[in-house]
C-alpha positions, -999 to +999 in steps of 0.1 A: +913-328+165+878-354+163+843-347+179+818-374+186+782-364+184+754-376+207+720-371+189+686-380+203+657-375+182+622-374+202+586-368+185+584-331+192+625-323+192+657-333+179+686-329+210+723-328+201+755-329+223+789-322+204+820-336+224+855-327+221+866-363+223+907-348+236+891-326+258+860-339+271+842-304+266+807-298+247+778-274+234+740-287+231+715-279+205+678-281+202+656-279+170+625-294+159+620-329+147+611-334+111+591-368+113+587-368+074+625-377+074+642-376+108+673-372+089+664-333+083+664-324+116+696-343+123+710-324+098+699-291+110+711-301+144+743-304+135+744-271+115+731-254+146+754-272+173+786-273+150+780-233+148+780-228+186+811-247+188+828-229+160+837-266+152+838-276+107+811-307+105+838-324+087+854-325+124+828-350+137+845-387+135+819-404+153+774-397+156+760-416+183+720-417+173+693-431+194+665-434+168+626-441+174+622-453+140+618-488+146+595-486+178+571-460+154+574-483+124+559-510+148+531-483+168+518-475+132+515-507+117+539-494+088+564-523+085+570-545+059+552-570+042+565-603+057+569-634+045+577-665+071+589-698+063+585-726+094+589-766+097+562-784+086+530-788+113+540-750+126+526-728+099+502-711+124+527-706+154+524-666+151+482-669+152+480-695+185+509-674+202+509-672+239+475-668+262+472-637+277+447-610+276+453-579+292+430-562+315+404-572+345+380-599+345+361-597+311+389-580+297+388-600+271+352-584+260+372-554+247+404-567+238+411-564+200+441-585+195+462-569+168+470-596+137+501-612+135+533-590+113+532-624+088+496-626+080+490-667+077+484-659+038+522-653+035+536-682+055+546-711+041+564-747+058+597-765+050+595-799+050+624-802+077+629-812+113+656-806+134+653-825+172+659-810+208+693-818+206+702-803+166+702-840+152+688-840+115+649-862+120+634-851+087+663-834+056+654-802+041+629-810+011+642-781-010+623-793-041+591-783-024+605-752-007+615-739-037+584-743-051+563-729-021+589-697-023+576-689-061+547-685-047+552-661-019+568-642-042+538-632-061+526-625-024+542-590-027+567-597+001+587-569+011+611-596+039+612-631+046+617-649+081+632-679+086+618-698+119+622-732+120+614-757+151+652-764+172+669-744+143+690-726+182+705-762+184+714-762+146+710-740+122+722-757+090+681-760+076+676-720+083+709-714+063+702-735+033+664-718+028+682-683+034+705-694+004+681-707-016+661-674-010+686-654-024+683-671-057+639-673-059+638-640-038+667-621-053+667-589-030+643-596+000+658-592+028+661-627+049+661-626+086+672-661+102+660-669+140+693-686+144+712-648+142+683-631+158+674-650+189+688-683+188+671-697+219+642-723+229+609-716+228+597-711+190+570-684+196+593-661+214+621-666+183+592-665+159+576-633+171+612-617+173+630-626+142+595-615+121+595-582+141+630-581+131+618-583+093+588-559+099+608-530+105+643-541+086+633-526+054+626-489+072+651-489+094+677-500+067+665-473+043+668-445+076+700-460+081+717-457+045+703-424+040+715-409+072+753-426+066+746-408+030+736-374+046+764-375+074+790-386+044+784-354+025+804-336+057+828-357+062+838-385+046+855-407+077+827-399+099+812-434+113+776-438+122+766-459+155+729-464+162+717-473+205+706-503+219+673-508+238+700-526+260+722-491+264+750-506+240+759-491+208+754-509+174+773-503+144+758-493+112+757-522+096+746-546+123+716-523+132+703-528+096+705-565+099+688-568+133+670-531+143+647-555+166+674-544+191+667-511+185+629-508+194+639-491+229+666-475+210+655-438+219+646-438+259+682-463+266+702-427+259+679-410+284+687-437+314+729-441+304+729-405+312+708-401+345+730-430+356+759-409+351+750-380+364+731-394+396+761-416+404+786-389+403+763-368+425+758-396+451+730-412+440+733-448+427+695-458+437+671-435+416+640-438+397+653-419+360+622-400+346+622-385+306+592-365+300+594-357+262+568-338+239+550-371+233+556-402+259+573-400+294+597-428+296+608-443+332+631-469+345+648-478+378+683-477+388+696-500+416+736-499+430+742-474+395+732-499+374+697-500+346+675-530+352+677-549+321+649-574+312+652-602+285+617-591+265+612-556+251+574-545+246+564-521+220+528-515+217+510-547+221+540-564+208+565-583+229+598-599+211+627-613+231+656-587+230+678-572+258+665-539+267+669-516+296+634-517+318+618-487+304+582-486+311+565-457+284+533-436+291+513-413+266+523-383+287+539-357+276+545-317+269+521-322+239+496-344+256+467-331+239+439-326+268+401-338+265+370-342+283+354-372+268+314-360+262+295-391+278+317-392+314+330-356+314+361-366+333+390-349+321+419-370+299+454-362+293+469-378+264+478-406+250+468-385+219+495-358+208+502-322+191+540-339+183+560-310+164+540-304+139+519-284+142+527-288+183+511-275+211+494-240+205+521-219+227+542-226+198+524-209+171+523-233+145+486-237+140+482-263+168+443-254+183+445-280+208+450-280+250+483-296+259+503-299+285+526-273+278+496-251+269+488-258+309+525-242+321+524-216+304+486-205+319+496-218+350+530-194+348+551-223+349+575-213+313+581-175+322+570-147+292+607-138+292+622-169+279+623-186+245+617-228+244+652-240+230+664-211+230+649-199+201+611-203+201+585-175+219+562-188+232+524-176+232+501-171+262+478-156+246+473-188+227+474-213+248+448-195+274+421-203+243+429-235+240+432-244+278+396-223+282+375-250+258+387-278+286+379-253+319+346-248+298+338-286+299+345-289+335+331-261+345+365-245+355+380-212+351+409-214+330+433-215+355+418-243+371+415-260+341+453-261+334+460-273+371+440-298+362+455-308+336+487-306+349+479-325+380+462-355+356+496-359+335+511-359+368+490-387+380+495-408+349+534-401+356+533-418+388+516-445+372+541-455+351+571-452+378+546-476+405+553-506+372+593-499+377+593-501+414+561-511+435+552-534+413+587-551+411+590-550+447+603-518+452+598-487+479+603-457+457+612-436+487+643-455+491+651-441+457+662-404+446+641-394+415+659-373+384+640-358+354+650-350+323+637-343+286+622-309+279+593-308+302+608-334+328+621-310+355+582-291+352+569-321+368+596-331+384+590-318+423+552-329+422+568-362+411+586-366+442+558-351+463+531-381+451+561-407+450+580-399+483+612-403+462+636-376+479+652-356+466+644-345+437+676-343+406+680-318+384+709-326+360+724-297+342+709-297+305+680-321+314+668-311+275+696-325+260+703-357+287+697-379+262+718-371+239+746-368+263+736-411+273+739-414+235+775-400+231+788-415+263+778-448+262+800-475+240+795-502+216+777-535+229+769-569+219+759-606+233+765-643+224+735-665+238+732-698+236+701-725+253+711-753+274+689-767+296+704-792+323+696-795+359+721-785+381+725-824+393+737-830+353+761-806+345+787-786+369+801-755+374+831-759+348+805-771+321+790-736+321+825-717+321+834-733+294+802-721+273+807-690+286+840-687+276+827-697+244+799-673+243+822-639+254+847-648+225+822-651+199+805-615+213+840-596+211+850-605+176+817-584+168+835-555+185+866-559+175+853-555+138+844-524+150+884-517+160+871-518+200+909-532+216+904-562+242+918-542+268+889-519+268+866-543+267+839-554+296+825-589+300+796-598+322+775-629+322+741-637+325+720-673+332+684-679+326+674-699+352+640-719+367+630-743+391+627-782+370+594-780+356+584-741+357+579-721+327+592-690+342+626-682+333+645-650+362+674-638+344+705-637+372+735-618+362+767-639+369+804-632+384+831-659+367+852-656+400+817-667+421+814-695+399+849-706+399+845-702+446+804-712+450+800-737+423+764-735+406+757-722+442+771-687+421+735-694+399+711-707+426+716-685+458+708-653+439+679-670+416+661-681+450+668-647+466+652-628+433+624-656+436+617-642+467+615-607+463+592-612+432+566-634+449+573-642+482+587-678+485+607-701+472+601-737+455+621-768+474+628-777+440+663-782+421+672-755+400+677-759+365+692-734+336+681-729+302+700-703+285+732-688+293+746-653+276+781-634+279+778-600+271+806-575+257+811-538+258+834-509+251+846-480+271+825-448+265+840-413+262+839-395+292+832-358+293+852-333+316+818-318+337+833-285+353+827-278+386+809-249+394+820-220+414+815-219+449+790-197+464+767-195+496+735-200+502+725-167+490+713-173+454+695-136+448+731-130+423+706-156+395+670-140+399+661-127+367+627-118+377+599-122+391+564-144+375+529-144+389+521-190+388+492-207+399+505-239+422+486-260+446+451-240+434+466-210+449+482-178+431+520-170+442+546-150+428+581-168+420+614-162+420+629-165+386+663-178+382+690-181+352+702-217+361+735-201+347+741-181+372+736-206+406+764-210+420+771-243+440+761-242+476+728-217+467+693-225+477+670-217+455+640-213+477+599-221+461+581-210+447+605-209+421+613-210+382+644-218+370+655-213+334+682-226+311+681-231+273+668-267+266+641-267+299+624-253+326+620-261+367+596-261+389+604-253+426+571-258+446+559-236+480+575-256+507+601-267+493+638-257+481+668-264+462+701-267+465+726-269+439+758-294+444+794-284+428+782-305+396+753-283+390+726-304+399+695-287+414+687-313+442+650-306+452+636-313+492+606-308+510+612-280+536+605-301+565+637-322+551+662-306+570+642-308+605+641-344+601+675-346+592+685-330+626+657-346+647+675-382+633+710-371+647+688-379+685+668-403+678+674-439+668+656-444+629+656-475+610+675-482+581+650-476+558+635-445+572+675-434+569+671-441+529+636-416+531+656-386+544 
């Protein structure tokens, strides 16, 4: 009997979910992360979850891992010293970059542009040139190249990038440079732009490939280290790493193309949330993943997460597919402070992390954090142990939050409530980026909250946005690990194909897409995925002719055969109008064609709850004084494991479980569905539904109720 393990490493905790591949039964565990060496925390978690399941670690056949190694390498600026080879005349491609300054008017005054990941001093030119159609305009001068590479060797580079003009059309020169570099710079990993992102636009292609080189040594070291340690438990275990787009890549592919892992950690949560929410009947939702360091949010439409062709980490944007996730520095460990100059309360982005952590952990932390505020407010019951083991120190939390209260002239409780409200507003700001700013009304979406701290804030966030219900899935603290365990191997193949619609045909497009699909399928076959288990989707990057903007449009081959190129132009026009309120009377132009092939994930058996009555008193385990909305309440504390389908949990209430705690505010109630989800609504929602039966409502208003 074999088992599959989902592992999600966060800034504070490492979450694990073990799945019996034959029966679909699951076991979970949560252990502190070990930032100095994340693999230590992973191995600690494996020991814990296997002990709970009564399973020998050698029975684990697959490990699906969401990691933040690549992300943190970029954020902390601790990547490799990179060399770069460009076509002669393009040495300053990273310095010229794109004209972009964040912020409003005068933003340039305070904008400090970060240095390129490949410094100019480590950039050399190759005397060569390839034309836009792939023709050799200038042959590669190998003698000059060898001399330049020898100069690079003295600069102490740890990784090399080769990004030549128009290499997406003909990669012959890039591959020859890689072969020469292997002779001159033995042991130095080389990344080719024609491998990493074979698409037009030299800056985007170069910065993406440089980012790949920048994080590559550290990711390689981590993956090899983890693979080696896993092998001590099971020689047959196979490691897969979650990609930014929600698919899985092999350990080898992760080492070669780590730029695809920049959103690895958050993508697992979105995958898990989609499965839970769609099963519960809510295909349109906003996801909120609140961890110890940050909050990640995304929008799901019709059961599919929105993808984008760019991934942004810090101020680095690369051309790599990812789930459209926005991150804000607002988590359980976010530190609250009152600047002397403004005397205005601020929360984050600085975090207490896992070491020392919030003051409540009793590990030496003294700074007031969001977790400490929740303890002071009475949202984390004194009878509960975090993660099932960690005792929370209320006295230490009060001492930490008191510093904020003193600076504001407020009581400890009011200061804690201020921290709670501010961090909620920070999260709402991120949610607006994926909803309102992209033309979506958040009131048309449910909100699903997970992560260790997500359920503490879900009710408040839904109230601010008007997104109902708030969905609290079972095991919200390990939902990212669930997503890791249930996702499937994925790969894609792309080609730049710049053609006006009048210069090509649907048959030409179909032929190229078939070739791309075949190429992408080959990598899955190497992972022992059968053709019968593969699902292929297609994407087209389109623009109006003469326009710089690209929009990525999903495409069904059946629609292409039936409608011709209108199957591309019609949805492009609709998306352009949704985003920008207008269309243009111009011819359409293809830019990039892409095929995405994904295998089939495992199905987890989610047992349905026993049916109960509306009365949830059998699950009540105590009472807790809590400070909500500026008033003191006595909240009923419930044990989630005792709740039954059909139970109605009236607020104010606190629902405890091993990996998280849920808050139901006064004037709200939670309904437990047959899958164990808690659906939180305002108390007025029931009246609105009754009224809707006798009055004619607009489609939009119906969607909000």
